[in-house]
C-alpha positions as a Markdown table, in Angstrom:
| # | Residue | x | y | z |
|---|---|---|---|---|
| 1 | Met | 172.1 | 62.7 | 160.9 |
| 2 | Leu | 170.4 | 65.8 | 159.6 |
| 3 | Lys | 172.7 | 68.6 | 158.7 |
| 4 | Ile | 169.6 | 70.9 | 158.7 |
| 5 | Arg | 168.6 | 71.3 | 162.3 |
| 6 | Asn | 164.9 | 71.4 | 162.6 |
| 7 | Met | 164.1 | 70.6 | 158.9 |
| 8 | Lys | 160.8 | 72.1 | 157.8 |
| 9 | Leu | 158.7 | 70.7 | 155.0 |
| 10 | Ala | 155.6 | 72.2 | 153.4 |
| 11 | Val | 153.2 | 69.9 | 151.6 |
| 12 | Tyr | 151.0 | 71.4 | 148.9 |
| 13 | Gly | 148.7 | 70.2 | 146.1 |
| 14 | Lys | 145.3 | 70.4 | 144.5 |
| 15 | Gly | 142.4 | 70.2 | 146.9 |
| 16 | Gly | 141.3 | 66.6 | 147.5 |
| 17 | Ile | 144.5 | 65.1 | 146.0 |
| 18 | Gly | 145.4 | 63.3 | 149.2 |
| 19 | Lys | 147.8 | 65.7 | 150.9 |
| 20 | Ser | 146.8 | 64.9 | 154.5 |
| 21 | Thr | 146.9 | 61.2 | 153.9 |
| 22 | Thr | 150.3 | 61.6 | 152.3 |
| 23 | Ser | 151.5 | 63.9 | 155.1 |
| 24 | Cys | 150.5 | 61.7 | 157.9 |
| 25 | Asn | 152.2 | 58.6 | 156.4 |
| 26 | Ile | 155.4 | 60.6 | 155.6 |
| 27 | Ser | 155.4 | 61.9 | 159.2 |
| 28 | Ile | 155.2 | 58.3 | 160.6 |
| 29 | Ala | 157.9 | 57.2 | 158.1 |
| 30 | Leu | 160.2 | 59.9 | 159.4 |
| 31 | Ala | 159.5 | 59.0 | 163.0 |
| 32 | Lys | 160.3 | 55.3 | 162.2 |
| 33 | Arg | 163.7 | 56.6 | 161.0 |
| 34 | Gly | 164.3 | 57.9 | 164.5 |
| 35 | Lys | 163.3 | 61.5 | 164.0 |
| 36 | Lys | 161.2 | 63.6 | 166.3 |
| 37 | Val | 158.4 | 64.9 | 164.1 |
| 38 | Leu | 155.8 | 67.6 | 164.5 |
| 39 | Gln | 152.9 | 67.8 | 161.9 |
| 40 | Ile | 151.1 | 71.1 | 161.7 |
| 41 | Gly | 147.8 | 71.1 | 159.9 |
| 42 | Cys | 147.2 | 74.5 | 158.1 |
| 43 | Asp | 143.5 | 74.1 | 157.1 |
| 44 | Pro | 140.4 | 75.6 | 158.7 |
| 45 | Lys | 138.9 | 72.1 | 158.6 |
| 46 | His | 141.6 | 71.1 | 161.2 |
| 47 | Asp | 141.5 | 67.5 | 160.0 |
| 48 | Ser | 145.1 | 67.1 | 158.8 |
| 49 | Thr | 146.2 | 65.1 | 161.8 |
| 50 | Phe | 142.9 | 63.1 | 162.3 |
| 51 | Thr | 144.4 | 59.8 | 161.2 |
| 52 | Leu | 147.3 | 60.3 | 163.6 |
| 53 | Thr | 145.3 | 61.2 | 166.7 |
| 54 | Gly | 142.0 | 59.5 | 166.0 |
| 55 | Phe | 140.0 | 62.7 | 166.7 |
| 56 | Leu | 139.8 | 66.4 | 165.7 |
| 57 | Ile | 142.2 | 68.1 | 168.1 |
| 58 | Pro | 141.6 | 71.7 | 169.3 |
| 59 | Thr | 143.1 | 74.3 | 167.1 |
| 60 | Ile | 145.7 | 76.9 | 168.0 |
| 61 | Ile | 143.2 | 79.7 | 167.3 |
| 62 | Asp | 140.5 | 78.1 | 169.4 |
| 63 | Thr | 142.9 | 77.7 | 172.3 |
| 64 | Leu | 144.2 | 81.3 | 172.0 |
| 65 | Gln | 140.6 | 82.6 | 171.9 |
| 66 | Ser | 139.8 | 80.7 | 175.0 |
| 67 | Lys | 142.7 | 82.4 | 176.7 |
| 68 | Asp | 141.9 | 85.8 | 175.4 |
| 69 | Tyr | 145.2 | 85.7 | 173.4 |
| 70 | His | 147.3 | 85.6 | 176.6 |
| 71 | Tyr | 150.1 | 83.5 | 175.3 |
| 72 | Glu | 151.6 | 83.2 | 178.8 |
| 73 | Asp | 148.5 | 81.2 | 179.8 |
| 74 | Val | 149.0 | 78.5 | 177.1 |
| 75 | Trp | 150.9 | 75.3 | 177.9 |
| 76 | Pro | 152.4 | 72.9 | 175.4 |
| 77 | Glu | 149.8 | 70.2 | 176.3 |
| 78 | Asp | 147.0 | 72.6 | 175.4 |
| 79 | Val | 147.9 | 72.6 | 171.7 |
| 80 | Ile | 150.4 | 69.7 | 171.1 |
| 81 | Tyr | 148.9 | 66.2 | 170.9 |
| 82 | Gln | 150.8 | 63.0 | 170.5 |
| 83 | Gly | 149.6 | 60.8 | 167.6 |
| 84 | Tyr | 150.4 | 57.4 | 166.3 |
| 85 | Gly | 154.1 | 56.5 | 166.0 |
| 86 | Asn | 155.0 | 59.3 | 168.5 |
| 87 | Val | 154.3 | 62.0 | 165.9 |
| 88 | Asp | 153.3 | 65.2 | 167.7 |
| 89 | Cys | 150.4 | 67.1 | 166.1 |
| 90 | Val | 149.2 | 70.7 | 166.0 |
| 91 | Glu | 146.2 | 72.1 | 164.1 |
| 92 | Ala | 146.5 | 75.8 | 163.3 |
| 93 | Gly | 142.8 | 76.1 | 162.4 |
| 94 | Gly | 141.6 | 79.2 | 160.6 |
| 95 | Pro | 139.6 | 82.4 | 160.7 |
| 96 | Pro | 135.8 | 82.4 | 160.5 |
| 97 | Ala | 134.5 | 81.7 | 157.0 |
| 98 | Gly | 134.7 | 84.8 | 154.8 |
| 99 | Ala | 136.8 | 86.7 | 157.3 |
| 100 | Gly | 140.5 | 87.0 | 158.2 |
| 101 | Cys | 143.6 | 85.5 | 156.7 |
| 102 | Gly | 144.9 | 82.0 | 156.8 |
| 103 | Gly | 148.5 | 83.3 | 156.7 |
| 104 | Tyr | 147.9 | 85.2 | 159.9 |
| 105 | Val | 146.8 | 82.0 | 161.6 |
| 106 | Val | 149.9 | 80.2 | 160.4 |
| 107 | Gly | 152.0 | 83.0 | 161.7 |
| 108 | Glu | 150.3 | 82.9 | 165.1 |
| 109 | Thr | 150.8 | 79.2 | 165.3 |
| 110 | Val | 154.6 | 79.5 | 164.7 |
| 111 | Lys | 154.7 | 82.4 | 167.1 |
| 112 | Leu | 153.0 | 80.4 | 169.9 |
| 113 | Leu | 155.2 | 77.4 | 169.3 |
| 114 | Lys | 158.3 | 79.6 | 169.6 |
| 115 | Glu | 156.9 | 81.1 | 172.8 |
| 116 | Leu | 156.5 | 77.6 | 174.2 |
| 117 | Asn | 160.1 | 76.7 | 173.2 |
| 118 | Ala | 158.6 | 73.9 | 171.0 |
| 119 | Phe | 159.3 | 75.1 | 167.5 |
| 120 | Tyr | 163.0 | 74.1 | 167.6 |
| 121 | Glu | 162.6 | 70.9 | 169.6 |
| 122 | Tyr | 161.9 | 68.8 | 166.6 |
| 123 | Asp | 164.1 | 67.2 | 163.9 |
| 124 | Val | 161.4 | 67.6 | 161.3 |
| 125 | Ile | 158.3 | 69.9 | 161.2 |
| 126 | Leu | 155.8 | 69.2 | 158.4 |
| 127 | Phe | 153.2 | 71.8 | 157.4 |
| 128 | Asp | 150.2 | 70.2 | 155.7 |
| 129 | Val | 148.7 | 73.1 | 153.8 |
| 130 | Leu | 145.1 | 73.8 | 152.5 |
| 131 | Gly | 144.4 | 72.9 | 149.0 |
| 132 | Asp | 146.2 | 74.6 | 146.1 |
| 133 | Val | 145.6 | 78.1 | 147.4 |
| 134 | Val | 148.8 | 80.0 | 146.8 |
| 135 | Cys | 147.8 | 83.5 | 147.8 |
| 136 | Gly | 150.1 | 85.3 | 150.2 |
| 137 | Gly | 148.2 | 83.9 | 153.1 |
| 138 | Phe | 148.3 | 80.2 | 152.5 |
| 139 | Ala | 151.7 | 80.5 | 150.9 |
| 140 | Ala | 152.9 | 81.6 | 154.4 |
| 141 | Pro | 154.3 | 78.1 | 155.4 |
| 142 | Leu | 156.8 | 78.5 | 152.5 |
| 143 | Asn | 158.3 | 81.4 | 154.5 |
| 144 | Tyr | 159.4 | 78.8 | 157.1 |
| 145 | Ala | 160.1 | 75.8 | 154.9 |
| 146 | Asp | 163.4 | 74.3 | 153.8 |
| 147 | Tyr | 161.6 | 72.2 | 151.2 |
| 148 | Cys | 158.3 | 72.2 | 149.4 |
| 149 | Ile | 156.7 | 68.9 | 148.4 |
| 150 | Ile | 153.9 | 68.9 | 145.8 |
| 151 | Val | 151.3 | 66.1 | 145.7 |
| 152 | Thr | 149.7 | 65.5 | 142.3 |
| 153 | Asp | 148.3 | 62.8 | 140.1 |
| 154 | Asn | 148.5 | 62.1 | 136.4 |
| 155 | Gly | 145.7 | 64.5 | 135.6 |
| 156 | Phe | 145.4 | 67.9 | 134.0 |
| 157 | Asp | 143.9 | 69.8 | 137.0 |
| 158 | Ala | 146.4 | 68.5 | 139.6 |
| 159 | Leu | 149.4 | 69.4 | 137.3 |
| 160 | Phe | 148.0 | 72.8 | 136.6 |
| 161 | Ala | 147.8 | 73.4 | 140.4 |
| 162 | Ala | 151.4 | 72.0 | 140.8 |
| 163 | Asn | 152.6 | 74.5 | 138.3 |
| 164 | Arg | 151.1 | 77.4 | 140.2 |
| 165 | Ile | 152.6 | 76.1 | 143.4 |
| 166 | Ala | 156.0 | 75.8 | 141.7 |
| 167 | Ala | 155.6 | 79.5 | 140.8 |
| 168 | Ser | 155.1 | 80.3 | 144.5 |
| 169 | Val | 158.2 | 78.3 | 145.4 |
| 170 | Arg | 160.3 | 80.3 | 143.0 |
| 171 | Glu | 158.9 | 83.5 | 144.4 |
| 172 | Lys | 159.6 | 82.6 | 148.0 |
| 173 | Ala | 163.1 | 81.3 | 147.1 |
| 174 | Arg | 164.1 | 84.9 | 146.3 |
| 175 | Ile | 164.0 | 85.8 | 150.0 |
| 176 | His | 165.2 | 82.6 | 151.7 |
| 177 | Pro | 166.8 | 79.2 | 150.9 |
| 178 | Leu | 163.6 | 77.3 | 149.9 |
| 179 | Arg | 163.8 | 74.4 | 147.4 |
| 180 | Leu | 161.3 | 72.2 | 145.8 |
| 181 | Ala | 162.1 | 68.6 | 146.9 |
| 182 | Gly | 159.9 | 67.2 | 144.2 |
| 183 | Leu | 156.5 | 65.8 | 143.2 |
| 184 | Ile | 154.7 | 62.8 | 144.7 |
| 185 | Gly | 152.3 | 61.1 | 142.3 |
| 186 | Asn | 149.4 | 59.9 | 144.5 |
| 187 | Arg | 147.1 | 57.0 | 143.6 |
| 188 | Thr | 147.7 | 57.1 | 139.9 |
| 189 | Val | 147.6 | 54.3 | 137.3 |
| 190 | Lys | 150.0 | 56.0 | 134.9 |
| 191 | Arg | 152.7 | 58.7 | 135.1 |
| 192 | Asp | 153.1 | 59.6 | 131.4 |
| 193 | Leu | 151.6 | 63.1 | 131.9 |
| 194 | Ile | 153.7 | 63.7 | 135.0 |
| 195 | Asp | 156.8 | 62.8 | 133.0 |
| 196 | Lys | 155.7 | 65.1 | 130.2 |
| 197 | Tyr | 155.4 | 68.0 | 132.7 |
| 198 | Val | 158.7 | 67.4 | 134.5 |
| 199 | Glu | 160.4 | 67.2 | 131.1 |
| 200 | Ala | 159.2 | 70.7 | 130.3 |
| 201 | Cys | 159.5 | 72.0 | 133.9 |
| 202 | Pro | 162.5 | 70.0 | 135.4 |
| 203 | Met | 161.9 | 68.8 | 139.0 |
| 204 | Pro | 162.5 | 65.6 | 140.9 |
| 205 | Val | 159.7 | 62.9 | 141.2 |
| 206 | Leu | 160.1 | 61.5 | 144.7 |
| 207 | Glu | 157.6 | 58.7 | 144.3 |
| 208 | Ile | 154.6 | 57.4 | 142.4 |
| 209 | Leu | 152.1 | 55.8 | 144.6 |
| 210 | Pro | 150.0 | 53.2 | 142.8 |
| 211 | Leu | 146.2 | 53.3 | 142.6 |
| 212 | Ile | 145.6 | 51.1 | 145.6 |
| 213 | Asp | 142.3 | 51.5 | 147.3 |
| 214 | Asp | 143.8 | 50.8 | 150.8 |
| 215 | Ile | 145.3 | 54.3 | 150.7 |
| 216 | Arg | 141.8 | 55.9 | 150.4 |
| 217 | Ile | 140.2 | 53.4 | 152.8 |
| 218 | Ser | 142.8 | 54.2 | 155.5 |
| 219 | Arg | 141.5 | 57.8 | 155.5 |
| 220 | Val | 137.9 | 56.7 | 155.8 |
| 221 | Lys | 138.8 | 54.4 | 158.7 |
| 222 | Gly | 140.6 | 57.3 | 160.4 |
| 223 | Gln | 144.0 | 55.5 | 160.5 |
| 224 | Thr | 147.3 | 55.7 | 158.7 |
| 225 | Leu | 148.5 | 52.8 | 156.6 |
| 226 | Phe | 151.2 | 52.1 | 159.2 |
| 227 | Ser | 148.6 | 51.7 | 162.0 |
| 228 | Leu | 146.3 | 49.6 | 159.7 |
| 229 | Ser | 149.1 | 47.3 | 158.8 |
| 230 | Ser | 149.8 | 46.8 | 162.5 |
| 231 | Ser | 146.2 | 46.6 | 163.9 |
| 232 | Glu | 144.9 | 44.3 | 161.1 |
| 233 | His | 148.1 | 42.3 | 160.8 |
| 234 | Asp | 147.9 | 42.7 | 157.0 |
| 235 | Ser | 151.4 | 42.2 | 155.6 |
| 236 | Ser | 150.2 | 43.4 | 152.2 |
| 237 | Leu | 149.9 | 46.9 | 153.6 |
| 238 | Leu | 153.6 | 46.9 | 154.4 |
| 239 | Tyr | 154.3 | 47.1 | 150.7 |
| 240 | Ile | 152.5 | 50.4 | 150.5 |
| 241 | Cys | 154.3 | 51.7 | 153.7 |
| 242 | Asp | 157.6 | 51.1 | 151.9 |
| 243 | Phe | 156.7 | 53.9 | 149.4 |
| 244 | Tyr | 156.4 | 56.4 | 152.3 |
| 245 | Leu | 159.6 | 55.1 | 153.9 |
| 246 | Asn | 161.4 | 55.6 | 150.6 |
| 247 | Ile | 160.1 | 59.3 | 150.5 |
| 248 | Ala | 161.4 | 59.8 | 154.1 |
| 249 | Asp | 164.8 | 58.3 | 153.2 |
| 250 | Gln | 165.1 | 60.7 | 150.3 |
| 251 | Leu | 164.2 | 63.7 | 152.4 |
| 252 | Leu | 166.6 | 62.7 | 155.2 |
| 253 | Thr | 169.5 | 62.8 | 152.7 |
| 254 | Glu | 168.7 | 66.6 | 152.4 |
| 255 | Pro | 168.4 | 66.6 | 148.6 |
| 256 | Glu | 169.6 | 69.5 | 146.6 |
| 257 | Gly | 166.1 | 70.2 | 145.3 |
| 258 | Val | 165.3 | 72.8 | 142.7 |
| 259 | Val | 164.1 | 76.3 | 142.3 |
| 260 | Pro | 161.5 | 75.5 | 139.6 |
| 261 | Arg | 160.8 | 77.6 | 136.5 |
| 262 | Glu | 157.1 | 77.2 | 136.1 |
| 263 | Leu | 155.5 | 77.2 | 132.7 |
| 264 | Ser | 153.3 | 80.0 | 131.5 |
| 265 | Asp | 149.6 | 79.2 | 131.5 |
| 266 | Lys | 149.6 | 79.2 | 127.7 |
| 267 | Asp | 152.5 | 76.8 | 127.5 |
| 268 | Leu | 151.1 | 74.5 | 130.1 |
| 269 | Phe | 147.7 | 74.3 | 128.4 |
| 270 | Thr | 149.4 | 73.7 | 125.1 |
| 271 | Leu | 151.6 | 71.0 | 126.5 |
| 272 | Leu | 148.9 | 69.1 | 128.4 |
| 273 | Ser | 146.2 | 69.4 | 125.7 |
| 274 | Asp | 148.7 | 68.3 | 123.0 |
| 275 | Phe | 149.5 | 65.3 | 125.1 |
| 276 | Tyr | 145.9 | 64.2 | 125.3 |
| 277 | Tyr | 145.3 | 64.9 | 121.7 |
| 278 | Thr | 148.3 | 62.9 | 120.4 |
| 279 | Ser | 148.1 | 60.1 | 122.9 |
| 280 | Gly | 144.4 | 59.4 | 122.1 |
| 281 | Gln | 144.0 | 58.9 | 125.9 |
| 282 | Thr | 140.4 | 58.5 | 127.1 |
| 283 | Ile | 139.2 | 60.9 | 129.6 |
| 284 | Gly | 136.5 | 60.6 | 132.3 |
| 285 | Gln | 138.7 | 58.8 | 134.9 |
| 286 | Asn | 139.0 | 60.8 | 138.1 |
| 287 | Ser | 142.5 | 59.9 | 138.9 |
| 288 | Asp | 144.1 | 60.4 | 135.4 |
| 289 | Gly | 141.8 | 62.7 | 133.4 |
| 290 | Phe | 139.3 | 65.5 | 133.5 |
| 291 | Gly | 136.1 | 63.7 | 134.4 |
| 292 | Lys | 134.5 | 62.4 | 137.5 |
| 293 | Gly | 135.2 | 58.7 | 137.0 |
| 294 | Asn | 131.6 | 57.6 | 136.6 |
| 295 | Lys | 132.0 | 54.0 | 135.3 |
| 296 | Asn | 128.6 | 54.2 | 133.6 |
| 297 | His | 129.6 | 57.3 | 131.7 |
| 298 | Glu | 130.7 | 56.7 | 128.2 |
| 299 | Thr | 134.3 | 58.1 | 127.9 |
| 300 | Ala | 135.4 | 60.2 | 125.0 |
| 301 | Thr | 138.7 | 60.2 | 123.3 |
| 302 | Ser | 140.7 | 63.3 | 122.8 |
| 303 | Ser | 139.8 | 63.4 | 119.1 |
| 304 | Glu | 136.2 | 64.1 | 120.2 |
| 305 | Ile | 137.1 | 67.0 | 122.5 |
| 306 | Asn | 138.3 | 70.5 | 121.5 |
| 307 | Phe | 141.5 | 71.0 | 123.4 |
| 308 | Ser | 142.4 | 74.3 | 121.7 |
| 309 | Val | 144.1 | 76.9 | 123.9 |
| 310 | Pro | 141.5 | 79.5 | 125.1 |
| 311 | Asp | 141.7 | 82.8 | 123.4 |
| 312 | Phe | 142.5 | 84.7 | 126.6 |
| 313 | Phe | 145.9 | 82.9 | 126.8 |
| 314 | Leu | 146.9 | 84.0 | 123.3 |
């Protein structure tokens, strides 16, 4: 049984790294462990919960606007939709492009859920947060979270984003008991660069998900891996589901977590560039390097690339 009543998780990571796919599968895994789960999408695209519900649900902001912001006219069924595995789903939405603040939207979402007496009705609430934006606005879910989870891969850009998110966790931990639960390596062939980073910036690694195309395909099909394994009677998918169940089991033990000490930009660039240079690793693979993964593109070794630290970091 959870000691933390109403555990709150905030999932962050580089844009396009697979946070929503990861979040949806973790939510189902937690539900399969007997927990009542709410997933809150915190992205103006409002597609976080798409693979759980099968459609783009109305956002909190759209609903409030339709009610002229009369909270008393909003009912739980107006904004909370049940998805696969009995996971409840909410989409915060966002302000119009180029206007407003995403943090305000998250705040309004939490405010409304509290007004509806719904915010404290769940064992676990998972915030799936937009990209790697860690401004005061989109760092707002960290104000409510007990744990932050960072989704990454074995590449430079994703780990650079992870380091910036770690800095936000440290900052928010000054004002309330937030901890970094750990990293999740998503769809990556190797983990050597991840290991190099966590050696320099100690933090747990919750799981490394292999480079299996079914993970990507599930998103394209608009289903979670759990629902695909059930609907297609494909027992091989159960192997992948076990990764998410393992993550859920770790979270339910209420791990100690860490308050990370992020690396400076200069130290991070030096660490990662030195790794590529000394390992002789090829680049050009989208999941594990800098490039776009064009199989017809001739890859270059690190000896052919200038990885020197830019002058503005010196």
